[in-house]
All heavy atoms as a GROMACS GRO file, in nm:
protein
  612
    1MET      N    1  -4.353  -0.670   0.461
    1MET     CA    2  -4.243  -0.661   0.369
    1MET      C    3  -4.281  -0.576   0.247
    1MET      O    4  -4.198  -0.512   0.188
    1MET     CB    5  -4.199  -0.800   0.328
    1MET     CG    6  -4.066  -0.797   0.256
    1MET     SD    7  -4.003  -0.954   0.206
    1MET     CE    8  -3.942  -1.021   0.356
    2GLY      N    9  -4.406  -0.576   0.213
    2GLY     CA   10  -4.452  -0.495   0.100
    2GLY      C   11  -4.435  -0.347   0.127
    2GLY      O   12  -4.410  -0.267   0.038
    3ILE      N   13  -4.448  -0.306   0.252
    3ILE     CA   14  -4.430  -0.166   0.290
    3ILE      C   15  -4.285  -0.123   0.269
    3ILE      O   16  -4.258  -0.015   0.221
    3ILE     CB   17  -4.474  -0.144   0.435
    3ILE    CG1   18  -4.624  -0.168   0.449
    3ILE    CG2   19  -4.439  -0.003   0.480
    3ILE    CD1   20  -4.674  -0.163   0.591
    4LEU      N   21  -4.192  -0.208   0.304
    4LEU     CA   22  -4.050  -0.176   0.285
    4LEU      C   23  -4.016  -0.158   0.139
    4LEU      O   24  -3.940  -0.069   0.101
    4LEU     CB   25  -3.963  -0.286   0.346
    4LEU     CG   26  -3.967  -0.299   0.498
    4LEU    CD1   27  -3.884  -0.418   0.542
    4LEU    CD2   28  -3.916  -0.173   0.563
    5VAL      N   29  -4.073  -0.239   0.054
    5VAL     CA   30  -4.048  -0.228  -0.090
    5VAL      C   31  -4.101  -0.096  -0.143
    5VAL      O   32  -4.036  -0.028  -0.220
    5VAL     CB   33  -4.109  -0.348  -0.166
    5VAL    CG1   34  -4.101  -0.328  -0.316
    5VAL    CG2   35  -4.040  -0.477  -0.125
    6GLU      N   36  -4.221  -0.057  -0.097
    6GLU     CA   37  -4.280   0.069  -0.142
    6GLU      C   38  -4.195   0.187  -0.095
    6GLU      O   39  -4.174   0.283  -0.170
    6GLU     CB   40  -4.423   0.082  -0.090
    6GLU     CG   41  -4.520  -0.008  -0.161
    6GLU     CD   42  -4.660   0.005  -0.105
    6GLU    OE1   43  -4.686   0.101  -0.030
    6GLU    OE2   44  -4.744  -0.080  -0.137
    7LYS      N   45  -4.144   0.183   0.026
    7LYS     CA   46  -4.062   0.292   0.077
    7LYS      C   47  -3.932   0.301  -0.003
    7LYS      O   48  -3.886   0.410  -0.034
    7LYS     CB   49  -4.031   0.273   0.225
    7LYS     CG   50  -4.148   0.303   0.315
    7LYS     CD   51  -4.107   0.291   0.460
    7LYS     CE   52  -4.223   0.324   0.551
    7LYS     NZ   53  -4.186   0.314   0.692
    8ASP      N   54  -3.874   0.186  -0.036
    8ASP     CA   55  -3.751   0.186  -0.115
    8ASP      C   56  -3.776   0.242  -0.254
    8ASP      O   57  -3.695   0.316  -0.308
    8ASP     CB   58  -3.693   0.045  -0.126
    8ASP     CG   59  -3.631  -0.001   0.005
    8ASP    OD1   60  -3.599   0.086   0.089
    8ASP    OD2   61  -3.616  -0.124   0.024
    9GLU      N   62  -3.891   0.208  -0.312
    9GLU     CA   63  -3.924   0.260  -0.444
    9GLU      C   64  -3.945   0.411  -0.439
    9GLU      O   65  -3.901   0.483  -0.528
    9GLU     CB   66  -4.049   0.190  -0.499
    9GLU     CG   67  -4.026   0.048  -0.542
    9GLU     CD   68  -4.153  -0.020  -0.587
    9GLU    OE1   69  -4.258   0.046  -0.595
    9GLU    OE2   70  -4.147  -0.141  -0.613
   10GLU      N   71  -4.010   0.459  -0.333
   10GLU     CA   72  -4.031   0.602  -0.319
   10GLU      C   73  -3.897   0.674  -0.301
   10GLU      O   74  -3.875   0.781  -0.358
   10GLU     CB   75  -4.122   0.632  -0.199
   10GLU     CG   76  -4.266   0.594  -0.221
   10GLU     CD   77  -4.351   0.618  -0.098
   10GLU    OE1   78  -4.300   0.681  -0.002
   10GLU    OE2   79  -4.466   0.574  -0.097
   11ARG      N   80  -3.807   0.615  -0.224
   11ARG     CA   81  -3.676   0.675  -0.202
   11ARG      C   82  -3.596   0.677  -0.332
   11ARG      O   83  -3.528   0.775  -0.361
   11ARG     CB   84  -3.599   0.600  -0.095
   11ARG     CG   85  -3.652   0.624   0.043
   11ARG     CD   86  -3.571   0.554   0.147
   11ARG     NE   87  -3.628   0.574   0.279
   11ARG     CZ   88  -3.594   0.506   0.386
   11ARG    NH1   89  -3.503   0.409   0.376
   11ARG    NH2   90  -3.650   0.530   0.501
   12SER      N   91  -3.605   0.570  -0.411
   12SER     CA   92  -3.529   0.568  -0.535
   12SER      C   93  -3.586   0.670  -0.633
   12SER      O   94  -3.512   0.736  -0.705
   12SER     CB   95  -3.528   0.428  -0.597
   12SER     OG   96  -3.659   0.390  -0.636
   13LYS      N   97  -3.718   0.686  -0.636
   13LYS     CA   98  -3.778   0.788  -0.723
   13LYS      C   99  -3.738   0.927  -0.677
   13LYS      O  100  -3.707   1.014  -0.759
   13LYS     CB  101  -3.931   0.775  -0.722
   13LYS     CG  102  -3.981   0.656  -0.796
   13LYS     CD  103  -4.132   0.647  -0.789
   13LYS     CE  104  -4.183   0.520  -0.856
   13LYS     NZ  105  -4.329   0.508  -0.846
   14LEU      N  106  -3.737   0.948  -0.546
   14LEU     CA  107  -3.696   1.076  -0.492
   14LEU      C  108  -3.549   1.104  -0.524
   14LEU      O  109  -3.513   1.214  -0.566
   14LEU     CB  110  -3.719   1.080  -0.342
   14LEU     CG  111  -3.677   1.208  -0.270
   14LEU    CD1  112  -3.758   1.325  -0.320
   14LEU    CD2  113  -3.693   1.190  -0.120
   15SER      N  114  -3.464   1.004  -0.507
   15SER     CA  115  -3.322   1.024  -0.537
   15SER      C  116  -3.300   1.050  -0.686
   15SER      O  117  -3.213   1.128  -0.724
   15SER     CB  118  -3.239   0.906  -0.489
   15SER     OG  119  -3.271   0.791  -0.563
   16GLU      N  120  -3.378   0.985  -0.772
   16GLU     CA  121  -3.369   1.012  -0.916
   16GLU      C  122  -3.408   1.156  -0.947
   16GLU      O  123  -3.342   1.223  -1.027
   16GLU     CB  124  -3.457   0.915  -0.994
   16GLU     CG  125  -3.404   0.774  -1.000
   16GLU     CD  126  -3.501   0.681  -1.070
   16GLU    OE1  127  -3.596   0.729  -1.134
   16GLU    OE2  128  -3.480   0.559  -1.061
   17ARG      N  129  -3.514   1.205  -0.884
   17ARG     CA  130  -3.556   1.344  -0.907
   17ARG      C  131  -3.450   1.441  -0.857
   17ARG      O  132  -3.419   1.541  -0.922
   17ARG     CB  133  -3.689   1.372  -0.837
   17ARG     CG  134  -3.806   1.309  -0.906
   17ARG     CD  135  -3.938   1.364  -0.857
   17ARG     NE  136  -3.939   1.405  -0.718
   17ARG     CZ  137  -4.042   1.398  -0.637
   17ARG    NH1  138  -4.157   1.350  -0.681
   17ARG    NH2  139  -4.035   1.439  -0.514
   18ILE      N  140  -3.393   1.414  -0.740
   18ILE     CA  141  -3.289   1.501  -0.685
   18ILE      C  142  -3.167   1.501  -0.777
   18ILE      O  143  -3.110   1.606  -0.807
   18ILE     CB  144  -3.251   1.457  -0.542
   18ILE    CG1  145  -3.368   1.486  -0.447
   18ILE    CG2  146  -3.125   1.526  -0.496
   18ILE    CD1  147  -3.349   1.429  -0.309
   19ASN      N  148  -3.127   1.383  -0.824
   19ASN     CA  149  -3.012   1.374  -0.914
   19ASN      C  150  -3.035   1.448  -1.043
   19ASN      O  151  -2.945   1.518  -1.093
   19ASN     CB  152  -2.977   1.228  -0.943
   19ASN     CG  153  -2.915   1.159  -0.824
   19ASN    OD1  154  -2.858   1.225  -0.737
   19ASN    ND2  155  -2.925   1.028  -0.820
   20SER      N  156  -3.154   1.437  -1.100
   20SER     CA  157  -3.181   1.508  -1.225
   20SER      C  158  -3.182   1.658  -1.202
   20SER      O  159  -3.133   1.735  -1.286
   20SER     CB  160  -3.313   1.461  -1.286
   20SER     OG  161  -3.422   1.498  -1.203
   21ASP      N  162  -3.236   1.702  -1.089
   21ASP     CA  163  -3.236   1.845  -1.057
   21ASP      C  164  -3.093   1.898  -1.039
   21ASP      O  165  -3.058   2.005  -1.090
   21ASP     CB  166  -3.318   1.870  -0.930
   21ASP     CG  167  -3.331   2.016  -0.898
   21ASP    OD1  168  -3.353   2.097  -0.991
   21ASP    OD2  169  -3.318   2.052  -0.778
   22LEU      N  170  -3.010   1.820  -0.972
   22LEU     CA  171  -2.871   1.862  -0.953
   22LEU      C  172  -2.796   1.866  -1.085
   22LEU      O  173  -2.713   1.955  -1.108
   22LEU     CB  174  -2.801   1.768  -0.854
   22LEU     CG  175  -2.844   1.780  -0.709
   22LEU    CD1  176  -2.777   1.673  -0.625
   22LEU    CD2  177  -2.814   1.918  -0.654
   23ARG      N  178  -2.823   1.772  -1.174
   23ARG     CA  179  -2.759   1.773  -1.305
   23ARG      C  180  -2.799   1.897  -1.385
   23ARG      O  181  -2.716   1.959  -1.451
   23ARG     CB  182  -2.796   1.647  -1.384
   23ARG     CG  183  -2.704   1.532  -1.357
   23ARG     CD  184  -2.731   1.417  -1.454
   23ARG     NE  185  -2.751   1.298  -1.373
   23ARG     CZ  186  -2.865   1.232  -1.355
   23ARG    NH1  187  -2.974   1.272  -1.416
   23ARG    NH2  188  -2.870   1.127  -1.277
   24GLU      N  189  -2.928   1.933  -1.378
   24GLU     CA  190  -2.975   2.054  -1.449
   24GLU      C  191  -2.907   2.179  -1.393
   24GLU      O  192  -2.866   2.266  -1.469
   24GLU     CB  193  -3.126   2.066  -1.436
   24GLU     CG  194  -3.204   1.965  -1.516
   24GLU     CD  195  -3.352   1.975  -1.491
   24GLU    OE1  196  -3.396   2.071  -1.422
   24GLU    OE2  197  -3.426   1.888  -1.539
   25ARG      N  198  -2.895   2.187  -1.262
   25ARG     CA  199  -2.829   2.303  -1.201
   25ARG      C  200  -2.682   2.309  -1.240
   25ARG      O  201  -2.628   2.415  -1.265
   25ARG     CB  202  -2.840   2.298  -1.050
   25ARG     CG  203  -2.978   2.328  -1.001
   25ARG     CD  204  -2.981   2.331  -0.850
   25ARG     NE  205  -3.117   2.348  -0.800
   25ARG     CZ  206  -3.148   2.351  -0.674
   25ARG    NH1  207  -3.055   2.336  -0.582
   25ARG    NH2  208  -3.272   2.368  -0.636
   26LEU      N  209  -2.617   2.194  -1.243
   26LEU     CA  210  -2.476   2.188  -1.281
   26LEU      C  211  -2.457   2.234  -1.425
   26LEU      O  212  -2.365   2.310  -1.455
   26LEU     CB  213  -2.421   2.047  -1.262
   26LEU     CG  214  -2.276   2.025  -1.302
   26LEU    CD1  215  -2.186   2.107  -1.209
   26LEU    CD2  216  -2.241   1.879  -1.296
   27GLU      N  217  -2.544   2.191  -1.513
   27GLU     CA  218  -2.535   2.233  -1.653
   27GLU      C  219  -2.559   2.382  -1.668
   27GLU      O  220  -2.492   2.449  -1.746
   27GLU     CB  221  -2.635   2.155  -1.737
   27GLU     CG  222  -2.598   2.010  -1.756
   27GLU     CD  223  -2.707   1.931  -1.828
   27GLU    OE1  224  -2.806   1.993  -1.871
   27GLU    OE2  225  -2.692   1.808  -1.840
   28SER      N  226  -2.652   2.437  -1.592
   28SER     CA  227  -2.681   2.580  -1.604
   28SER      C  228  -2.569   2.666  -1.546
   28SER      O  229  -2.538   2.772  -1.598
   28SER     CB  230  -2.814   2.615  -1.538
   28SER     OG  231  -2.803   2.599  -1.398
   29THR      N  232  -2.505   2.619  -1.439
   29THR     CA  233  -2.396   2.697  -1.381
   29THR      C  234  -2.266   2.681  -1.459
   29THR      O  235  -2.181   2.768  -1.456
   29THR     CB  236  -2.371   2.659  -1.234
   29THR    OG1  237  -2.344   2.519  -1.226
   29THR    CG2  238  -2.489   2.696  -1.147
   30SER      N  239  -2.249   2.570  -1.528
   30SER     CA  240  -2.126   2.551  -1.606
   30SER      C  241  -2.123   2.641  -1.729
   30SER      O  242  -2.018   2.663  -1.786
   30SER     CB  243  -2.110   2.404  -1.646
   30SER     OG  244  -2.211   2.368  -1.737
   31LYS      N  245  -2.236   2.693  -1.768
   31LYS     CA  246  -2.242   2.784  -1.884
   31LYS      C  247  -2.189   2.923  -1.849
   31LYS      O  248  -2.151   2.999  -1.936
   31LYS     CB  249  -2.385   2.793  -1.937
   31LYS     CG  250  -2.433   2.664  -1.997
   31LYS     CD  251  -2.576   2.672  -2.042
   31LYS     CE  252  -2.623   2.537  -2.093
   31LYS     NZ  253  -2.766   2.540  -2.127
   32GLN      N  254  -2.184   2.956  -1.721
   32GLN     CA  255  -2.135   3.086  -1.677
   32GLN      C  256  -1.985   3.077  -1.654
   32GLN      O  257  -1.937   3.076  -1.542
   32GLN     CB  258  -2.205   3.128  -1.549
   32GLN     CG  259  -2.353   3.137  -1.559
   32GLN     CD  260  -2.417   3.162  -1.424
   32GLN    OE1  261  -2.350   3.162  -1.322
   32GLN    NE2  262  -2.546   3.184  -1.423
   33GLU      N  263  -1.907   3.074  -1.760
   33GLU     CA  264  -1.764   3.050  -1.748
   33GLU      C  265  -1.685   3.170  -1.701
   33GLU      O  266  -1.586   3.156  -1.632
   33GLU     CB  267  -1.709   3.001  -1.881
   33GLU     CG  268  -1.759   2.863  -1.917
   33GLU     CD  269  -1.702   2.817  -2.049
   33GLU    OE1  270  -1.607   2.880  -2.098
   33GLU    OE2  271  -1.754   2.719  -2.102
   34ASP      N  272  -1.722   3.291  -1.739
   34ASP     CA  273  -1.639   3.406  -1.705
   34ASP      C  274  -1.672   3.467  -1.568
   34ASP      O  275  -1.622   3.571  -1.535
   34ASP     CB  276  -1.646   3.512  -1.814
   34ASP     CG  277  -1.784   3.577  -1.823
   34ASP    OD1  278  -1.881   3.515  -1.778
   34ASP    OD2  279  -1.791   3.688  -1.876
   35TYR      N  280  -1.752   3.402  -1.489
   35TYR     CA  281  -1.783   3.452  -1.356
   35TYR      C  282  -1.674   3.406  -1.260
   35TYR      O  283  -1.645   3.288  -1.249
   35TYR     CB  284  -1.919   3.400  -1.307
   35TYR     CG  285  -1.947   3.438  -1.164
   35TYR    CD1  286  -1.978   3.569  -1.132
   35TYR    CD2  287  -1.939   3.345  -1.063
   35TYR    CE1  288  -2.002   3.605  -1.000
   35TYR    CE2  289  -1.962   3.379  -0.932
   35TYR     CZ  290  -1.994   3.509  -0.902
   35TYR     OH  291  -2.017   3.545  -0.772
   36ASP      N  292  -1.614   3.500  -1.193
   36ASP     CA  293  -1.514   3.470  -1.091
   36ASP      C  294  -1.563   3.532  -0.962
   36ASP      O  295  -1.571   3.653  -0.951
   36ASP     CB  296  -1.378   3.528  -1.132
   36ASP     CG  297  -1.270   3.492  -1.035
   36ASP    OD1  298  -1.296   3.414  -0.942
   36ASP    OD2  299  -1.159   3.544  -1.050
   37GLY      N  300  -1.595   3.450  -0.865
   37GLY     CA  301  -1.655   3.499  -0.742
   37GLY      C  302  -1.567   3.594  -0.664
   37GLY      O  303  -1.615   3.677  -0.590
   38VAL      N  304  -1.436   3.586  -0.682
   38VAL     CA  305  -1.346   3.673  -0.607
   38VAL      C  306  -1.321   3.802  -0.683
   38VAL      O  307  -1.336   3.911  -0.629
   38VAL     CB  308  -1.213   3.600  -0.579
   38VAL    CG1  309  -1.116   3.694  -0.512
   38VAL    CG2  310  -1.238   3.479  -0.493
   39MET      N  311  -1.282   3.791  -0.808
   39MET     CA  312  -1.244   3.910  -0.884
   39MET      C  313  -1.365   3.996  -0.921
   39MET      O  314  -1.351   4.114  -0.947
   39MET     CB  315  -1.169   3.870  -1.010
   39MET     CG  316  -1.037   3.799  -0.979
   39MET     SD  317  -0.931   3.887  -0.864
   39MET     CE  318  -0.883   4.026  -0.962
   40ASP      N  319  -1.484   3.939  -0.925
   40ASP     CA  320  -1.603   4.015  -0.960
   40ASP      C  321  -1.677   4.069  -0.838
   40ASP      O  322  -1.782   4.129  -0.851
   40ASP     CB  323  -1.700   3.928  -1.041
   40ASP     CG  324  -1.643   3.891  -1.176
   40ASP    OD1  325  -1.549   3.960  -1.221
   40ASP    OD2  326  -1.690   3.794  -1.236
   41SER      N  327  -1.624   4.049  -0.720
   41SER     CA  328  -1.697   4.088  -0.600
   41SER      C  329  -1.694   4.240  -0.580
   41SER      O  330  -1.606   4.310  -0.630
   41SER     CB  331  -1.639   4.019  -0.477
   41SER     OG  332  -1.511   4.068  -0.451
   42GLU      N  333  -1.791   4.287  -0.508
   42GLU     CA  334  -1.801   4.431  -0.479
   42GLU      C  335  -1.684   4.477  -0.394
   42GLU      O  336  -1.641   4.591  -0.402
   42GLU     CB  337  -1.931   4.460  -0.404
   42GLU     CG  338  -2.052   4.474  -0.492
   42GLU     CD  339  -2.043   4.596  -0.582
   42GLU    OE1  340  -1.997   4.703  -0.536
   42GLU    OE2  341  -2.081   4.584  -0.698
   43TYR      N  342  -1.631   4.389  -0.313
   43TYR     CA  343  -1.522   4.425  -0.223
   43TYR      C  344  -1.398   4.471  -0.300
   43TYR      O  345  -1.329   4.561  -0.258
   43TYR     CB  346  -1.487   4.304  -0.136
   43TYR     CG  347  -1.368   4.324  -0.047
   43TYR    CD1  348  -1.376   4.407   0.064
   43TYR    CD2  349  -1.247   4.263  -0.075
   43TYR    CE1  350  -1.266   4.428   0.146
   43TYR    CE2  351  -1.137   4.282   0.006
   43TYR     CZ  352  -1.148   4.364   0.116
   43TYR     OH  353  -1.040   4.384   0.195
   44LEU      N  354  -1.372   4.410  -0.414
   44LEU     CA  355  -1.251   4.441  -0.489
   44LEU      C  356  -1.269   4.548  -0.595
   44LEU      O  357  -1.174   4.583  -0.664
   44LEU     CB  358  -1.198   4.314  -0.556
   44LEU     CG  359  -1.147   4.207  -0.461
   44LEU    CD1  360  -1.104   4.085  -0.540
   44LEU    CD2  361  -1.032   4.258  -0.379
   45ARG      N  362  -1.389   4.602  -0.610
   45ARG     CA  363  -1.412   4.698  -0.718
   45ARG      C  364  -1.328   4.825  -0.704
   45ARG      O  365  -1.275   4.875  -0.801
   45ARG     CB  366  -1.559   4.735  -0.724
   45ARG     CG  367  -1.643   4.627  -0.784
   45ARG     CD  368  -1.758   4.683  -0.862
   45ARG     NE  369  -1.858   4.580  -0.878
   45ARG     CZ  370  -1.854   4.488  -0.971
   45ARG    NH1  371  -1.756   4.486  -1.056
   45ARG    NH2  372  -1.946   4.396  -0.979
   46ASN      N  373  -1.315   4.881  -0.586
   46ASN     CA  374  -1.244   5.008  -0.567
   46ASN      C  375  -1.103   4.990  -0.511
   46ASN      O  376  -1.042   5.085  -0.465
   46ASN     CB  377  -1.325   5.099  -0.474
   46ASN     CG  378  -1.458   5.136  -0.535
   46ASN    OD1  379  -1.467   5.156  -0.656
   46ASN    ND2  380  -1.561   5.144  -0.454
   47MET      N  381  -1.052   4.869  -0.515
   47MET     CA  382  -0.918   4.843  -0.464
   47MET      C  383  -0.813   4.878  -0.569
   47MET      O  384  -0.837   4.863  -0.688
   47MET     CB  385  -0.902   4.696  -0.427
   47MET     CG  386  -0.991   4.656  -0.314
   47MET     SD  387  -0.938   4.734  -0.164
   47MET     CE  388  -0.929   4.597  -0.058
   48LYS      N  389  -0.699   4.927  -0.522
   48LYS     CA  390  -0.588   4.957  -0.611
   48LYS      C  391  -0.494   4.838  -0.615
   48LYS      O  392  -0.482   4.766  -0.518
   48LYS     CB  393  -0.512   5.080  -0.564
   48LYS     CG  394  -0.588   5.208  -0.572
   48LYS     CD  395  -0.504   5.330  -0.545
   48LYS     CE  396  -0.400   5.311  -0.439
   48LYS     NZ  397  -0.324   5.432  -0.409
   49LYS      N  398  -0.424   4.823  -0.725
   49LYS     CA  399  -0.320   4.721  -0.731
   49LYS      C  400  -0.197   4.776  -0.661
   49LYS      O  401  -0.190   4.893  -0.628
   49LYS     CB  402  -0.289   4.686  -0.876
   49LYS     CG  403  -0.404   4.615  -0.943
   49LYS     CD  404  -0.364   4.562  -1.076
   49LYS     CE  405  -0.480   4.485  -1.136
   49LYS     NZ  406  -0.445   4.420  -1.259
   50THR      N  407  -0.097   4.692  -0.640
   50THR     CA  408   0.024   4.732  -0.570
   50THR      C  409   0.089   4.850  -0.642
   50THR      O  410   0.109   4.848  -0.762
   50THR     CB  411   0.123   4.615  -0.564
   50THR    OG1  412   0.058   4.505  -0.505
   50THR    CG2  413   0.245   4.654  -0.485
   51SER      N  414   0.124   4.950  -0.567
   51SER     CA  415   0.181   5.071  -0.627
   51SER      C  416   0.327   5.085  -0.586
   51SER      O  417   0.394   4.987  -0.556
   51SER     CB  418   0.100   5.193  -0.582
   51SER     OG  419   0.107   5.204  -0.442
   52GLY      N  420   0.376   5.207  -0.578
   52GLY     CA  421   0.515   5.234  -0.546
   52GLY      C  422   0.554   5.200  -0.404
   52GLY      O  423   0.672   5.199  -0.371
   53SER      N  424   0.460   5.169  -0.318
   53SER     CA  425   0.494   5.138  -0.180
   53SER      C  426   0.561   5.002  -0.166
   53SER      O  427   0.611   4.969  -0.059
   53SER     CB  428   0.370   5.144  -0.091
   53SER     OG  429   0.280   5.042  -0.127
   54ILE      N  430   0.564   4.923  -0.272
   54ILE     CA  431   0.630   4.793  -0.264
   54ILE      C  432   0.778   4.810  -0.238
   54ILE      O  433   0.840   4.727  -0.171
   54ILE     CB  434   0.603   4.709  -0.390
   54ILE    CG1  435   0.649   4.564  -0.372
   54ILE    CG2  436   0.672   4.768  -0.510
   54ILE    CD1  437   0.567   4.487  -0.277
   55TRP      N  438   0.838   4.918  -0.288
   55TRP     CA  439   0.981   4.944  -0.264
   55TRP      C  440   1.007   4.969  -0.116
   55TRP      O  441   1.106   4.923  -0.061
   55TRP     CB  442   1.030   5.062  -0.347
   55TRP     CG  443   1.027   5.029  -0.492
   55TRP    CD1  444   0.942   5.078  -0.586
   55TRP    CD2  445   1.112   4.937  -0.561
   55TRP    NE1  446   0.968   5.022  -0.708
   55TRP    CE2  447   1.074   4.935  -0.695
   55TRP    CE3  448   1.217   4.855  -0.520
   55TRP    CZ2  449   1.136   4.855  -0.790
   55TRP    CZ3  450   1.279   4.775  -0.615
   55TRP    CH2  451   1.239   4.776  -0.747
   56PHE      N  452   0.918   5.041  -0.053
   56PHE     CA  453   0.931   5.068   0.090
   56PHE      C  454   0.931   4.937   0.169
   56PHE      O  455   1.016   4.916   0.256
   56PHE     CB  456   0.817   5.160   0.136
   56PHE     CG  457   0.808   5.173   0.286
   56PHE    CD1  458   0.899   5.251   0.356
   56PHE    CD2  459   0.710   5.106   0.356
   56PHE    CE1  460   0.891   5.263   0.493
   56PHE    CE2  461   0.701   5.116   0.493
   56PHE     CZ  462   0.793   5.196   0.562
   57TRP      N  463   0.835   4.848   0.141
   57TRP     CA  464   0.825   4.723   0.213
   57TRP      C  465   0.944   4.632   0.184
   57TRP      O  466   0.992   4.561   0.273
   57TRP     CB  467   0.694   4.653   0.181
   57TRP     CG  468   0.578   4.727   0.243
   57TRP    CD1  469   0.485   4.800   0.179
   57TRP    CD2  470   0.548   4.736   0.382
   57TRP    NE1  471   0.397   4.854   0.269
   57TRP    CE2  472   0.433   4.816   0.394
   57TRP    CE3  473   0.606   4.683   0.497
   57TRP    CZ2  474   0.376   4.844   0.517
   57TRP    CZ3  475   0.547   4.712   0.619
   57TRP    CH2  476   0.435   4.791   0.629
   58THR      N  477   0.994   4.634   0.061
   58THR     CA  478   1.110   4.553   0.026
   58THR      C  479   1.233   4.598   0.105
   58THR      O  480   1.305   4.516   0.162
   58THR     CB  481   1.140   4.562  -0.125
   58THR    OG1  482   1.022   4.524  -0.197
   58THR    CG2  483   1.253   4.472  -0.164
   59ILE      N  484   1.257   4.729   0.110
   59ILE     CA  485   1.372   4.782   0.185
   59ILE      C  486   1.355   4.753   0.333
   59ILE      O  487   1.451   4.717   0.402
   59ILE     CB  488   1.387   4.933   0.158
   59ILE    CG1  489   1.428   4.954   0.012
   59ILE    CG2  490   1.485   4.997   0.254
   59ILE    CD1  491   1.427   5.099  -0.032
   60LEU      N  492   1.234   4.764   0.384
   60LEU     CA  493   1.208   4.735   0.525
   60LEU      C  494   1.238   4.589   0.558
   60LEU      O  495   1.300   4.560   0.662
   60LEU     CB  496   1.062   4.769   0.558
   60LEU     CG  497   1.025   4.774   0.705
   60LEU    CD1  498   1.101   4.886   0.775
   60LEU    CD2  499   0.876   4.795   0.720
   61VAL      N  500   1.200   4.497   0.473
   61VAL     CA  501   1.228   4.355   0.496
   61VAL      C  502   1.378   4.329   0.490
   61VAL      O  503   1.433   4.255   0.572
   61VAL     CB  504   1.151   4.268   0.394
   61VAL    CG1  505   1.200   4.123   0.396
   61VAL    CG2  506   1.001   4.272   0.423
   62ILE      N  507   1.446   4.390   0.394
   62ILE     CA  508   1.592   4.373   0.382
   62ILE      C  509   1.662   4.425   0.507
   62ILE      O  510   1.754   4.361   0.561
   62ILE     CB  511   1.645   4.441   0.255
   62ILE    CG1  512   1.595   4.365   0.132
   62ILE    CG2  513   1.796   4.449   0.256
   62ILE    CD1  514   1.623   4.434   0.001
   63LEU      N  515   1.620   4.540   0.557
   63LEU     CA  516   1.678   4.594   0.680
   63LEU      C  517   1.651   4.504   0.800
   63LEU      O  518   1.738   4.488   0.887
   63LEU     CB  519   1.627   4.735   0.706
   63LEU     CG  520   1.677   4.845   0.610
   63LEU    CD1  521   1.607   4.977   0.640
   63LEU    CD2  522   1.827   4.859   0.624
   64ALA      N  523   1.533   4.446   0.807
   64ALA     CA  524   1.501   4.356   0.917
   64ALA      C  525   1.588   4.231   0.912
   64ALA      O  526   1.639   4.185   1.015
   64ALA     CB  527   1.352   4.318   0.913
   65ILE      N  528   1.608   4.176   0.793
   65ILE     CA  529   1.695   4.060   0.779
   65ILE      C  530   1.839   4.096   0.816
   65ILE      O  531   1.907   4.019   0.884
   65ILE     CB  532   1.685   4.002   0.636
   65ILE    CG1  533   1.546   3.942   0.613
   65ILE    CG2  534   1.793   3.897   0.610
   65ILE    CD1  535   1.518   3.902   0.471
   66ALA      N  536   1.885   4.212   0.772
   66ALA     CA  537   2.020   4.256   0.806
   66ALA      C  538   2.035   4.273   0.957
   66ALA      O  539   2.138   4.237   1.014
   66ALA     CB  540   2.052   4.387   0.734
   67ALA      N  541   1.933   4.325   1.022
   67ALA     CA  542   1.938   4.342   1.167
   67ALA      C  543   1.946   4.206   1.237
   67ALA      O  544   2.021   4.190   1.334
   67ALA     CB  545   1.816   4.420   1.215
   68LEU      N  546   1.872   4.108   1.188
   68LEU     CA  547   1.878   3.974   1.246
   68LEU      C  548   2.015   3.910   1.226
   68LEU      O  549   2.067   3.844   1.316
   68LEU     CB  550   1.769   3.885   1.187
   68LEU     CG  551   1.626   3.917   1.230
   68LEU    CD1  552   1.526   3.832   1.152
   68LEU    CD2  553   1.609   3.897   1.379
   69VAL      N  554   2.074   3.934   1.110
   69VAL     CA  555   2.209   3.882   1.085
   69VAL      C  556   2.309   3.944   1.181
   69VAL      O  557   2.393   3.875   1.240
   69VAL     CB  558   2.249   3.906   0.937
   69VAL    CG1  559   2.397   3.883   0.915
   69VAL    CG2  560   2.167   3.819   0.846
   70VAL      N  561   2.298   4.073   1.200
   70VAL     CA  562   2.391   4.142   1.291
   70VAL      C  563   2.370   4.092   1.434
   70VAL      O  564   2.467   4.069   1.506
   70VAL     CB  565   2.371   4.297   1.284
   70VAL    CG1  566   2.443   4.367   1.395
   70VAL    CG2  567   2.416   4.346   1.148
   71ILE      N  568   2.248   4.073   1.476
   71ILE     CA  569   2.221   4.033   1.613
   71ILE      C  570   2.270   3.891   1.640
   71ILE      O  571   2.334   3.865   1.742
   71ILE     CB  572   2.069   4.044   1.644
   71ILE    CG1  573   2.029   4.189   1.649
   71ILE    CG2  574   2.034   3.973   1.774
   71ILE    CD1  575   1.879   4.210   1.659
   72PHE      N  576   2.242   3.796   1.549
   72PHE     CA  577   2.272   3.657   1.578
   72PHE      C  578   2.407   3.609   1.528
   72PHE      O  579   2.463   3.516   1.585
   72PHE     CB  580   2.162   3.568   1.521
   72PHE     CG  581   2.032   3.581   1.596
   72PHE    CD1  582   1.922   3.641   1.537
   72PHE    CD2  583   2.020   3.536   1.727
   72PHE    CE1  584   1.803   3.652   1.606
   72PHE    CE2  585   1.902   3.547   1.796
   72PHE     CZ  586   1.792   3.606   1.735
   73ILE      N  587   2.461   3.668   1.423
   73ILE     CA  588   2.585   3.616   1.368
   73ILE      C  589   2.706   3.698   1.414
   73ILE      O  590   2.806   3.643   1.458
   73ILE     CB  591   2.577   3.610   1.213
   73ILE    CG1  592   2.472   3.509   1.173
   73ILE    CG2  593   2.712   3.576   1.153
   73ILE    CD1  594   2.450   3.496   1.026
   74VAL      N  595   2.697   3.827   1.407
   74VAL     CA  596   2.810   3.913   1.443
   74VAL      C  597   2.832   3.911   1.593
   74VAL      O  598   2.942   3.926   1.641
   74VAL     CB  599   2.789   4.056   1.388
   74VAL    CG1  600   2.898   4.149   1.433
   74VAL    CG2  601   2.777   4.050   1.237
   75ARG      N  602   2.732   3.896   1.668
   75ARG     CA  603   2.735   3.896   1.814
   75ARG      C  604   2.840   3.807   1.863
   75ARG      O  605   2.933   3.810   1.922
   75ARG     CB  606   2.602   3.848   1.865
   75ARG     CG  607   2.585   3.857   2.013
   75ARG     CD  608   2.454   3.802   2.050
   75ARG     NE  609   2.484   3.672   2.115
   75ARG     CZ  610   2.396   3.601   2.175
   75ARG    NH1  611   2.271   3.635   2.172
   75ARG    NH2  612   2.426   3.490   2.237
   0.00000   0.00000   0.00000
């Protein structure tokens, strides 16, 4: 039974060390407030925002909806 107590004490000491390490990491990462993993990524650096082609897609969607209306309602 003494062996079980020693193992439990070792586990509790280990869990305390792990918890303190995780708390330190959490505090250090919480200081980096302006980091955004998506907006700061290399993938998005050379991307353009939506340009004039949005009008093309809007008209295309409107025409598709109109075609569906004609097919299913006017028919």
